[in-house]
N, C-alpha and C positions, 0 to 999 in steps of 0.2 A: 504494499499499500504506500503510495506517494503522499507525503504530508509535510506541512511546514512545521518548524520547531520554533517556538518563542523562547528565547534564552532567558528573559526576565521571568517569565512564568515558571519555567523549569527550576531556575535558581531559588525561587520562592518556596519550593517544595522541601528543601532541606536546610539545615543550619550548622551541621557538623563541619569541622575544618579538616583538611588534608585527606579527605576520603572521596576519591573521584566517583562520579555517577555517569553511567553511559546514557547518552541521548541520541545516539545514531551509530550507523555502521557504514563504512565506505571501503569497498574492496576488502583488504585484509586488515583494516584499521578500525578503531573505535573513535567516535567523537565523544569526549567526555567533558563534564563541567565539574568544577571543584572550587570550593571556598577556602582561602588560605588566610592564616593569621599567625604571626609569630615566625619563628625560625624552623626550618625543616631539618635536614641532616645532609652532610656531604655525601654525595653518591655520583655514580656515572652509569651509563647504560652501555653495555658491551656491543650490542647489535643494533640498537635503535636510535635514530634521531628523535628529538622531542620538540614539538611545537607548542609554545606557550602563547596564547592570544589573550590579552588583558581585556575583559569585558567592562570591568568596573574597578577603579583604583589604580594603584601603582606597585609594581613588583620589582624588588632588588633581587638580582641574581649574582651571587658571588662566585668568581672563579678563583683559583689559588693565587693568581697574580694580578687580578683586575676585577672590577665590578661593572655591572650593566644594570641600568634602570629601564624598565619596559612600562610605558605609560598607557593609560586607557585608550583603546582603539589601536594599539600596536601589538605586534607579535615578534617573537624571536624564535629561531630554530637553534637548539643546542645539539651540536653534532655528536654522534656516538662516541664514547670514550672520553668526552670532556667532563672532568670532575666539576660539580657545581652545587651551590647551596641556595635554594630559594628562600627569600625573607620577605614577609609581609608585615611592615610596621603597623599598618591598619588592615582591616579585612579587605581582601582582593578577591574578585571573581574571575575565574580563568576558564577558558575553553582550551582543551588539549586535543591534538590529533596525533594518535600514536598507533603503532601496530598492535594487534590484539595481544601479542606476547609480552608487551611492555609491563614490567612490574613497577609500581610507583616509586619504590626505593632503589631501583636499579640493581647494583651489585651488593647492596647491603640488605640484610634481613634484621628487622627490629619490630618493636611494638607498633610502629607506624605502617608496616607493610600491609597492604591490602591484597589479599589473595583472590577474593571473590568480589566482583563489582556488581552493583545493583543497577538495573535499568530504571530510569524515571521518565 
């Protein structure tokens, strides 16, 4: 079934942070929404690039030797193998486009690892 997705409406359905929700499927990738607040953890993805599209707010992404700020309406692609640390000083709403195999914590497994994603 072909249908539109209203990002604001979907984002209003949850309030937890750092827990991606699936809102669409494109080839072998998921379109995910996630709310971020605070600091995540250093990680990288061995096999997948990661696209962060900022729907609302501003996201700081730290690399080991430099930082990048992604503003509302902007996106950045973090190439596979690049270690990074997402930081949301205030709540940020993000859309992610990632291969279905992408684990949110990449090469790290911790209490923040989400193994099973919910569709909303």
